[in-house]
C-alpha positions in Angstrom: 128.9 83.6 144.7 130.7 80.3 144.0 128.6 79.7 140.8 131.1 81.7 138.8 133.8 79.3 140.1 131.8 76.2 139.1 131.0 77.7 135.7 134.6 78.7 135.2 135.9 75.2 135.9 133.2 73.8 133.7 134.1 76.2 130.9 137.7 75.2 131.1 136.9 71.5 131.0 134.6 72.1 127.9 137.4 74.1 126.2 140.0 71.3 126.8 137.6 68.7 125.5 136.9 70.8 122.4 140.6 71.5 121.9 141.5 67.8 122.2 138.6 66.8 119.9 139.8 69.2 117.2 143.6 69.2 117.7 144.2 65.4 118.2 142.9 64.5 114.7 144.4 67.6 113.1 147.8 66.8 114.6 147.6 63.2 113.5 146.6 64.2 110.0 149.4 66.9 109.8 152.0 64.3 110.9 150.7 61.8 108.3 150.8 64.4 105.6 154.3 65.5 106.5 155.5 61.9 106.9 156.5 62.6 110.5 156.3 60.0 113.2 157.7 61.2 116.5 159.1 58.2 118.5 161.3 59.6 121.3 159.9 61.5 124.3 161.6 64.6 123.1 160.2 64.3 119.6 156.7 63.7 121.0 157.2 66.8 123.2 158.0 68.8 120.1 155.0 67.5 118.3 152.8 68.4 121.3 154.1 71.9 121.4 153.4 72.4 117.7 150.0 70.6 117.5 148.5 71.2 121.0 150.3 74.0 122.9 150.6 76.7 120.2 147.1 76.2 119.0 145.7 76.1 122.5 147.6 79.3 123.5 146.4 81.0 120.4 142.8 79.9 121.1 142.8 81.1 124.7 144.6 84.4 124.0 142.4 85.3 121.0 139.2 84.3 122.8 140.1 86.5 125.8 140.9 89.4 123.5 137.7 88.9 121.4 134.8 91.2 121.5 132.9 88.8 123.7 135.9 88.1 125.9 135.1 84.4 126.0 136.1 81.0 124.8 133.5 78.6 123.6 133.2 77.1 127.1 132.8 80.5 128.7 130.2 81.5 126.1 128.2 78.3 126.7 128.3 78.9 130.5 127.5 82.6 130.4 130.9 83.9 131.4 133.5 86.4 129.9 137.0 87.6 130.7 137.2 91.3 131.2 139.8 93.8 132.3 139.7 94.8 135.9 137.6 97.9 135.0 135.1 95.7 133.1 136.3 96.7 129.7 137.8 94.5 127.0 141.1 92.7 127.5 144.1 94.2 125.7 146.1 91.8 123.5 149.2 92.0 125.7 147.1 91.2 128.8 145.4 88.3 127.0 148.7 86.8 126.1 150.1 87.3 129.6 146.9 85.7 131.1 147.3 82.7 128.7 151.0 82.3 129.4 150.5 82.1 133.2 147.3 80.0 132.9 149.2 77.4 130.8 152.2 77.0 133.0 150.9 73.9 134.8 149.9 72.4 131.4 153.3 73.1 129.8 155.1 71.9 132.9 153.2 68.6 132.8 154.1 68.1 129.1 157.7 69.0 129.7 157.9 66.7 132.7 156.3 63.8 130.9 158.3 64.0 127.7 161.1 66.5 127.6 163.0 65.3 130.6 161.8 61.7 130.5 164.7 59.2 129.8 162.5 57.0 127.5 158.8 56.5 126.7 157.1 55.2 129.8 160.0 56.0 132.1 160.1 58.9 134.4 163.1 60.6 136.0 163.2 62.3 139.3 162.9 65.6 137.4 159.8 64.2 135.7 158.2 63.5 139.1 159.2 66.8 140.5 157.8 68.6 137.5 154.6 66.7 137.5 154.2 67.3 141.2 154.8 71.0 140.7 152.2 71.1 137.9 149.6 69.7 140.3 150.6 72.1 143.1 150.3 75.0 140.7 146.9 73.8 139.4 145.7 73.6 143.0 147.0 77.0 143.8 145.3 78.5 140.7 142.0 76.8 141.8 142.4 77.9 145.4 143.0 81.5 144.4 139.9 81.4 142.1 137.9 79.9 145.0 139.1 82.8 147.3 137.6 85.3 144.9 134.3 83.5 144.2 135.7 82.4 140.8 136.5 85.9 139.6 140.3 86.0 139.8 142.8 83.2 139.6 146.6 83.6 139.6 146.7 84.4 135.8 144.0 87.0 136.3 146.0 88.7 139.0 149.1 88.8 136.8 147.2 90.1 133.7 144.8 92.5 135.5 141.7 90.6 134.4 138.6 89.0 136.0 136.0 86.5 134.9 132.4 87.5 135.3 128.9 86.7 134.1 128.5 87.8 130.5 124.9 89.0 131.0 124.9 92.4 132.7 128.7 92.4 133.1 128.7 91.5 136.8 128.6 88.3 138.7 
């Protein structure tokens, strides 16, 4: 029963590694081509949103909405995202799922850069935001564990579930 949870966590880690491997060089090259060099925490946050967040959101939402219902990580580990009834995920549900899934990620970025007084310095708001991102991540994981990996917080909101790709059930 917990194998779906372990596969799901592994798939997410794989997806983040792939995203970072693709988006970090692409973002760097885009900044060089445009002659942009973010130097303040707020400028870095803006660059992160444009070069990491928007592409990552797009990747996750399009993958959930795709015919296979899976990111590269899910495909490699034999999982898919489906609607509660087992059918494909509608576009609005895929976007809602991604938005909720990415809240801890975005909160960590905002806390580290947007509300930071200077590079390498953290305000009380930074600490509270980072703490909240960890608490939310734990809550998402705990909810997924409760359901054997099938439904985390973002699945409950979007009316989706994660299941084995082969045979459609876990």
